[in-house]
C-alpha positions in Angstrom: 58.6 26.9 -87.5 61.1 27.0 -84.8 58.2 27.7 -82.3 56.5 24.4 -83.5 59.8 22.6 -83.0 60.3 23.9 -79.5 56.8 23.0 -78.5 57.0 19.6 -79.8 60.4 19.0 -78.1 58.9 20.2 -74.7 55.8 18.0 -75.1 57.8 15.0 -76.0 60.1 15.4 -72.9 57.1 15.9 -70.6 55.5 12.7 -72.0 58.7 10.7 -71.8 59.2 11.7 -68.1 55.5 11.0 -67.1 55.6 7.6 -68.8 58.9 6.6 -67.1 58.3 8.1 -63.6 54.4 8.6 -63.5 54.9 11.9 -61.7 53.3 14.8 -63.4 55.1 17.6 -61.2 58.4 16.2 -62.3 57.2 15.8 -65.8 56.2 19.4 -66.0 59.5 20.7 -64.5 61.5 18.6 -66.7 59.6 19.8 -69.8 60.1 23.5 -68.8 63.8 22.9 -68.4 63.9 21.2 -71.8 61.8 24.2 -73.3 64.3 26.8 -71.7 67.3 24.9 -73.1 65.7 24.6 -76.5 65.0 28.3 -76.7 68.4 29.4 -75.4 70.0 27.0 -77.9 68.0 28.2 -80.9 68.7 31.9 -80.0 72.4 31.3 -79.7 72.5 29.5 -83.2 70.4 32.4 -84.7 72.8 34.9 -83.2 75.9 33.1 -84.6 74.2 32.8 -87.9 73.5 36.6 -88.0 77.1 37.4 -86.9 78.4 35.0 -89.8 76.2 36.9 -92.3 77.3 40.2 -91.1 81.0 39.4 -91.2 80.7 37.9 -94.6 78.8 41.1 -95.7 81.6 43.3 -94.3 84.3 41.3 -96.0 82.5 41.6 -99.4 82.0 45.4 -99.0 85.6 45.8 -98.0 86.9 43.9 -100.9 84.8 45.9 -103.5 86.0 49.2 -102.1 89.7 48.0 -101.9 89.6 46.6 -105.4 87.9 49.6 -106.9 90.6 51.8 -105.5 93.3 49.6 -106.9 91.7 49.5 -110.3 91.2 53.2 -110.5 94.8 53.8 -109.2 96.0 51.6 -112.1 93.8 53.5 -114.5 95.3 56.9 -113.4 98.9 55.5 -113.9 97.8 54.5 -117.5 96.6 58.0 -118.1 99.9 59.5 -116.7 101.8 57.4 -119.2 99.6 58.3 -122.1 99.5 62.0 -121.3 103.3 62.1 -121.1 103.5 60.6 -124.6 101.2 63.4 -125.7 103.6 66.0 -124.2 101.0 67.7 -122.0 102.0 70.3 -119.4 104.4 69.0 -116.9 102.3 70.2 -114.0 99.4 68.0 -115.0 101.7 64.9 -114.8 103.1 66.1 -111.4 99.6 66.5 -110.0 98.4 63.1 -111.5 101.5 61.5 -109.8 100.5 63.1 -106.5 96.9 61.8 -106.9 98.2 58.5 -107.7 100.4 58.2 -104.7 97.7 59.3 -102.5 95.4 56.6 -103.8 98.0 54.0 -103.2 98.4 55.3 -99.7 94.6 55.1 -99.0 94.6 51.5 -100.4 97.5 50.6 -98.1 95.8 52.1 -95.0 92.6 50.3 -96.0 94.5 47.0 -96.3 96.0 47.5 -92.8 92.5 48.4 -91.3 89.6 46.8 -93.2 87.0 48.8 -91.2 88.1 52.0 -93.0 86.1 50.9 -96.0 83.0 52.5 -94.5 84.7 55.8 -94.9 85.8 55.2 -98.4 82.6 54.1 -100.1 81.9 57.5 -101.8 85.6 57.8 -102.6 85.6 54.5 -104.5 82.2 54.5 -106.1 81.8 58.2 -107.1 84.9 60.3 -106.8 87.4 58.1 -108.5 85.1 57.1 -111.3 84.2 60.8 -111.8 88.1 61.6 -112.1 88.6 58.8 -114.6 85.8 60.2 -116.8 87.4 63.7 -116.8 90.8 62.2 -117.5 89.3 60.5 -120.4 87.9 63.8 -121.9 91.2 65.5 -121.1 93.1 62.7 -123.1 90.9 63.0 -126.1 91.4 66.7 -126.3 95.1 66.2 -125.9 95.2 63.9 -128.8 93.7 66.8 -130.9 96.3 69.1 -129.5 93.6 71.3 -127.9 93.1 73.0 -131.3 89.8 74.6 -130.5 89.1 77.4 -128.2 86.7 75.4 -126.1 89.4 72.6 -125.7 92.0 75.2 -124.6 89.5 76.5 -122.1 88.9 73.1 -120.8 92.6 72.4 -120.4 93.0 75.4 -118.3 90.1 74.5 -116.1 91.4 70.9 -115.8 94.8 72.1 -114.4 93.0 74.0 -111.7 90.7 71.0 -111.1 93.7 68.6 -110.7 95.3 70.9 -108.2 92.2 71.0 -106.1 91.7 67.2 -106.4 95.2 66.5 -105.3 94.8 68.6 -102.2 91.4 67.1 -101.4 92.6 63.5 -101.8 95.4 64.4 -99.5 93.1 65.7 -96.8 90.9 62.6 -97.4 93.8 60.3 -96.6 94.6 62.1 -93.3 90.9 62.2 -92.4 91.0 58.5 -92.1 93.1 58.8 -88.9 91.4 62.0 -87.4 89.8 59.9 -84.6 93.2 58.6 -83.6 94.7 62.2 -83.7 91.9 63.6 -81.6 92.2 60.8 -79.1 95.8 61.4 -78.8 95.5 65.1 -78.3 93.0 64.6 -75.5 95.3 62.1 -73.9 98.2 64.5 -74.1 96.2 67.2 -72.5 95.1 64.9 -69.7 98.8 63.8 -69.2 100.0 67.4 -69.2 97.4 68.3 -66.5 98.5 65.5 -64.2 102.1 66.1 -64.6 101.7 69.9 -63.9 99.6 69.1 -60.8 102.5 67.0 -59.6 105.0 69.8 -60.4 106.9 67.5 -62.9 106.5 69.9 -65.9 105.8 73.5 -66.7 104.6 75.2 -69.8 108.1 75.7 -71.1 108.4 71.9 -71.7 105.8 72.2 -74.4 106.9 75.6 -75.9 110.4 74.7 -77.1 111.8 75.7 -73.7 114.0 72.6 -73.6 116.4 72.1 -70.8 116.8 74.7 -68.0 119.9 77.0 -68.7 121.9 75.3 -66.0 121.4 71.9 -67.6 121.8 73.0 -71.3 125.1 74.6 -70.5 126.5 71.2 -69.5 
């Protein structure tokens, strides 16, 4: 459709110039210029449209991930309250509190840097919902006071599971900033090399050497 429009515009420009000036060479040159301008204009408009769609898509994806983390964090808090009422082992509540805190820290990091949502799709779509399903099963068994042997076995496995999940989520949080950490480490190495080459520092500066004895005694 746009090709037809561009062709028609160029032809109209050529005809207008030829009718006004009667010069076919000028007419062709003007129509070519109009054609080039029309092509560039339409490409720019299309690019702007694509960027707008991409930004809107990113905002939508970020919003879903962010809201999912908040919703699941709230659900974890409700399970904590319910399990406290059921007098489950204190360690379970402590680990759930740790998980809840980490989830809130992840949500806060995501709010500060929306682009992090690409690293948190699995976290919000699979890991948190899976955790909620397991918490639901644990709560149902706790309401029955873990009377059966199978329920008691599940409770023991659940405690180990929560400990591992608390540690995994903690690592997940810090992995969001791993690139910054690696970049900073590389920068420190480069700066150290430059300062050493200029005789401004030695290894002791980075090994807890502190001030030279003559200065530290002051």
